[in-house]
C-alpha positions in Angstrom: 0.0 0.0 0.0 1.4 3.4 -1.0 1.3 5.8 2.0 2.4 9.3 2.8 5.3 10.2 5.0 6.1 13.1 7.4 2.5 14.4 7.8 2.2 16.9 10.6 -0.2 15.3 13.0 -0.1 18.2 15.5 -2.7 20.3 13.7 -5.3 17.5 13.6 -4.5 16.5 17.2 -5.4 20.0 18.2 -8.7 19.8 16.2 -9.5 16.7 18.2 -8.5 18.3 21.5 -10.9 21.2 20.8 -13.7 18.6 20.2 -12.9 16.9 23.4 -13.2 20.2 25.2 -16.7 20.7 23.7 -18.1 17.4 25.0 -20.7 18.1 27.7 -20.8 15.8 30.7 -24.4 15.1 29.9 -23.4 13.6 26.5 -21.0 10.9 27.7 -23.6 8.2 27.4 -24.8 9.3 24.0 -24.5 7.2 20.8 -21.8 7.6 18.2 -21.4 6.6 14.5 -19.5 3.5 16.0 -22.4 1.3 17.0 -20.3 -0.4 19.8 -19.2 2.9 21.3 -21.0 5.5 23.5 -19.3 8.9 23.6 -17.4 7.9 26.7 -16.1 4.7 25.0 -15.0 6.8 22.0 -13.1 9.2 24.3 -11.5 6.2 26.0 -10.5 4.8 22.6 -9.0 8.1 21.6 -7.0 8.1 24.8 -5.8 4.6 24.1 -4.8 5.2 20.5 -3.0 8.5 21.5 -0.9 6.5 23.9 -0.3 3.6 21.6 0.7 5.7 18.5 2.7 8.1 20.6 4.8 5.2 21.8 4.9 3.6 18.3 6.4 6.8 17.0 9.0 6.9 19.8 9.7 3.2 19.2 9.0 2.7 22.9 7.6 -0.8 22.4 5.9 -2.6 25.3 2.4 -3.0 26.9 1.0 0.2 25.3 1.9 -1.0 21.8 1.2 -4.7 22.2 -2.5 -4.5 22.6 -5.3 -2.8 20.7 -6.8 0.3 22.4 -10.2 -1.2 23.1 -12.2 0.7 25.6 -13.2 -1.1 28.8 -16.7 0.5 29.2 -17.1 3.8 30.9 -13.5 3.9 32.2 -12.5 7.5 31.5 -10.3 8.9 34.2 -11.8 11.7 36.3 -9.4 14.2 34.7 -10.1 13.2 31.1 -10.6 16.8 30.0 -7.0 17.5 30.9 -5.5 14.1 30.1 -6.8 13.7 26.6 -5.5 17.0 25.2 -2.1 16.3 26.8 -1.9 12.9 25.3 -3.0 14.1 21.9 -0.3 16.8 22.1 2.3 14.2 22.9 1.1 12.2 19.9 1.4 15.1 17.5 4.9 16.0 18.9 6.2 12.4 18.6 5.4 12.2 14.9 7.3 15.4 14.2 10.5 13.3 14.5 11.4 12.1 11.0 12.7 8.9 12.6 9.2 8.0 13.6 8.4 7.4 10.0 11.3 5.1 9.3 12.2 1.5 10.3 9.8 -0.8 12.0 7.5 -0.2 15.0 4.4 -1.8 16.6 0.8 -0.7 17.3 -2.1 -2.7 18.4 0.2 -5.7 18.7 1.0 -5.6 15.0 4.5 -5.0 13.7 4.5 -2.6 10.8 6.7 0.0 9.1 6.8 3.4 10.7 5.2 5.1 7.6 2.3 2.7 7.8 1.9 3.4 11.6 1.9 7.1 10.9 -0.7 6.7 8.2 -3.0 4.8 10.5 -2.5 7.4 13.2 -3.5 10.2 10.8 -6.6 8.1 9.8 -7.5 7.4 13.4 -7.4 11.1 14.3 -9.3 12.2 11.2 -12.1 9.6 11.4 -12.6 9.6 15.1 -12.6 13.3 15.1 -15.6 13.1 12.8 -17.2 10.5 15.0 -16.8 12.7 18.0 -18.1 15.8 16.3 -21.1 14.1 14.9 -21.9 12.4 18.2 -21.8 15.7 20.2 -23.2 18.1 17.6 -20.0 20.0 17.1 -18.7 21.6 13.9 -15.9 19.6 12.3 -13.2 21.3 10.3 -10.3 18.9 10.0 -6.8 19.8 9.2 -6.5 19.9 5.4 -3.2 18.0 5.2 -4.5 15.3 7.5 -7.7 15.0 5.5 -5.9 14.5 2.2 -3.5 12.0 3.8 -6.3 10.0 5.4 -8.3 10.0 2.3 -5.4 8.6 0.3 -4.8 5.9 2.9 -8.4 4.9 3.0 -8.7 4.9 -0.8 -5.7 2.5 -1.0 -7.2 0.4 1.8 -10.5 0.2 0.0 -8.9 -1.3 -3.0 -7.7 -4.2 -1.0 -9.9 -7.1 -0.2 -11.6 -6.7 3.1 -12.3 -9.7 5.3 -13.2 -10.6 8.9 -11.0 -8.7 11.3 -10.5 -5.9 8.9 -10.3 -2.5 10.8 -12.7 -0.9 8.3 -16.3 -1.8 7.6 -17.7 -2.1 4.1 -17.4 1.1 2.0 -20.4 3.3 2.1 -20.8 4.7 -1.4 -20.9 8.5 -1.8 -21.3 10.7 -4.9 -18.1 11.2 -6.9 -18.4 15.0 -6.4 -19.0 14.7 -2.6 -16.6 16.8 -0.4 -13.4 15.0 0.4 -14.3 14.5 4.1 -17.5 12.7 3.1 -15.6 10.5 0.7 -13.1 9.6 3.5 -15.9 8.9 5.9 -17.6 6.6 3.4 -14.3 4.8 2.7 -14.0 4.2 6.4 -17.3 2.3 6.4 -19.4 5.0 7.9 -22.5 6.8 6.6 -21.5 10.5 6.1 -25.2 11.3 6.7 -25.2 9.9 10.3 -26.7 12.0 12.9 -27.4 11.2 16.6 -30.8 9.7 17.2 -31.0 12.2 20.1 -31.0 15.1 17.6 -33.7 13.7 15.4 
């Protein structure tokens, strides 16, 4: 799979941090575009992926990179509003180092080239940012470079055969002239038209 290299993740990490700040306490149990996640689960997943991909960039391999960042129910720490932006900032900073994009690393228990890990990190921030914005009724304006990089990654992934255990669901078709964000969301297996049942 052809992937990008040396994408600045910091700007998109800041976008997600702002979305985290906009989550109301009353919305933590609300639904998200990920059927298995409530908002609190999604935030917990973002926390886990920020740690895992930060350490993958640093080549600091161990427990945080050996297991998938699967949320364990409503297990957000009490200080999640402070902790998540800090972790997202560390993630963005770690991928500024060119060495993060070279050699081999590990994330989610899978050994993979640094450039692939970086591409997955960009995709995770882009798509889960959309998930969080949609789930909490916030405006979503992703970083342009991250959007283009994630779309290219998702398009390449969509051209490969998807089977059981694939990290993406079936592609949701969108019009060819749809905005790039909607195309990326559809390629990730989500319906770009999803809205929270609470708002309908």
